[in-house]
N, C-alpha and C positions, 0 to 999 in steps of 0.2 A: 436686424429686420430688413428683409430684402437684400441682404449682404452689406448693408451700410452700418457704420458706427454712428449711433445717434445719441445725442444728449437730450434728456428730458427731466423736467421737474415733476415731483409728485408729492402730495400731502393730503392729509385728512382721512375721514372715514365716511361711508355712505354710498349712495348711488354714484357710479363712475361718471365723470365729466371730463371730456377731452376738449382742450382749448387749442385753436390754431391761430398763431400770431399773424400779423400783417407783414408786408414787405419792408417796413421801415425799421426792422430790428430783429429780435429773436424772442424766444419764450421768456427771457428775463424781463421784457417790458410788461409782462403780466404778473410779476411777483407780488405786488401789493394786492391785486385782485385775488391771486391764489391764496394768500393768507386769510382773506375774508371768506372765500368760498370753501376753503378746507374745513371750516366750522360745520359744514353741512354735507359735503360731498368728498369723494375721493377724486382729486383733480390730477389730471395728467396733461402736461404742457410740453410738447416736444419742440426742439429747434428743427425747423424744416431743413431738408438736405441743402447744404451749401450755406446755411445761415447759422450764426452762433458757433457752436462747437460741433455741429453735425457734419459728417462727411458729405461732400457734394455728389450729385448724380453724375454718371458718365455721359449721359446723352442730354436731351432737351429738357428745358424747364418750362412747363406749361401746366395748366390746370389738370389735365388728365394724368400726367405723371405724378403730381402731388396728391391727387385723389387716390391713386394706387398706394402711395406712401401711407396715407391715413388708414387704409385697409390693412396694410402690413403691420403698421404700428399697433393698431387695436388687436390684431390677431396675436402679436407677440406678447401682449399683456393678458391674453385670455379673456378679452371682453366680448361677450356675446351681444350685449346691447348697452347703449350708453347715451348720455346727453352730449350734444355736439355744439360748440360755440366757435365762431370764426369772425375775425376782424379783417376788413379790407380785402386784400388778396386771399387771406385765410378764410374770409367769408365766402368767396367764390369757390374755394376748394371744398369747404364744408357743404355748401349748397349742392355742388356737383356730386359729392359723396352721398348725401342724403337722397338724391334722386337715383343714384346707382344702387344703393343698399338700404332702402327704406325700412326693411325689417330689423335693422340694427340700431336705428336712431329712435330714442324715446322722445326727445324734444330737441328742436333746432333753434339756435339763436344766431342771427346774422347782424353784425355791427358794421355800418357804413360799407356794405359788401359790394364787391365787384360782381360782374356777370348778371346783374339784375336790370340793366338797361344799357343802351349804346353810348350814352354821353359820359364823358370823363374830362377832367380839366385839360385845357389846351396845353398848358406847360408840360403836363405829363406826356401828352402825345408828341410834343415838339422835342423834349429832351431825349426820348428814346428813338426818334426817327433815324439818327445815324447808325444805331446799333443794328438795324435791319440790313445794313449794307456793308458792314465791316466784318471781316472774317474773324474767327476765334483767335487766330494768331495775333491780330492787332488789338484784340479786346483789352489786353494789358495796358494799352496806351491810355485808357480811360482813367487810370489811377492818377495821372497828372492833372486831371480835371477836378480832383477832390477839393482843392482849395477854392476853386470857382464855385462849386455847388454849395460848399459849406458857408461861404461868405456872401455870395451874391444870389444864390437860389436856395435859401434856407428851407422852404417848404418841401423841397425834393426829398429830404431825409424822412419825411412823414410816410412815404410810400415805398421807396426802394433805395437801399444803399448801393454804392458803386462796388459791387463784387461780381465775380463771374456769374453767380446764381442770380443776383439782382439784375444784371444786364441781360441775362438769358431770359428771365421773366419779362423784363421791360419790352424787349423787341417782339414778344409774342402776344402780349395782352392788349396792345392797341395798334391801330393804323394811324395815319395822320388825321383821320376824321372821327374815329370811334373805337370802342372796345371790340375786340375780335371774337369774344365768346359771350353771347347773351342767351340766358336760359329762360327768358320771360315766357316763351311759348310752352314751357313745361311747368309753370307755377301751379296749374290745376292738378298736377300729379303729386304735389307735396301733401301727404296725408297726415304726417305727424304734426302736433301743435308747434307753431312757429312764432317766434318773437323777433321783430325787426327793431333795432335800436339805431338811432341816427342823430346827428347834430343838424339843427336847422340851418346852420351857417357852414356846413361842410363845404370846403373849397375844392374838393377833389371829386366826390361822387354826389350829385345833387339829391336832396332829400325827397324830391318828387318821385324818385324811383321807389322809395319805401311806400309812399302813399299808393302808387299805382299797383305795386305787388300785393298790397294788403287787400285790394279789391278782388284779387283772383285766387290767392292762396286760401284754401277752404277754412282752415282753423288758424287764424293769424291775429296777433296783437301787435300794436305799434307803440313804441316809446320814443318821443322826440324831445330832445333837449334844446330849447329855443336859443340859448346863447352859446352853444358849443359848436365845434367843428368836427374833425375827423376822428379824434381820439376820446370820445365821450366816456368810454369805460374807465379810462384813467383819470380824467378830469372831474368826473362826477362819481367817484368811487363809491361813496356811501349810498347814494340814491340808486345808482346802477345795481349795486350788489343786493339791495333790498328788493328791487323789482325782479331781478333775476332769480333770487331765491323764491319769491312768491310765485313766479311763473313755473319754475322747475318742480317746486313742491318738495 
């Protein structure tokens, strides 16, 4: 698809459901969710280019490039319309795709999504600051930092692994002060039913962004897990799956 060798998981029968993982892993992080959702839907969960077992992109890694990837991926499967779910960076990709191709999205689910407000955790902004000033030739030097991030900055793995794709994303999604792509001024254009899922204690993307978006998106529901953080779909598997199935129908 688009000339790339892409790994994806698929299971189940029913309405097609495409899942876009976040930057802290690959589609395998959704396997437990897929097993439950496959009881009601045909689920497709790709590794984004450069993550998991998917071939990397040749050029830049940013929301527009990965939005194009979702279009190519769904085209390759022959999906004319489908439900779309995205987590974190995957949520930003899903949101951007839904705005670009609204006729193809039946219902949209965004989980702790980027691109919904300017604020993002300071440590995310700080960690990726050097990447914006280091050439791709030197990017391999970041591999020597893995031990530091693993042992001293454990939350880092929740959003972005140290890979060429991860660093490429990281240097594009934030400045030292804020997210670089915010789509809040287009929320009123989201015509498909939308569900926002968040953890009240999300340490990366503040839950206030979900509340603010829900005031503007025309057909929007919000599910907040009071005692959870950034990975609510995994930590609240049973309740999340129940609500998601009820929303998608």
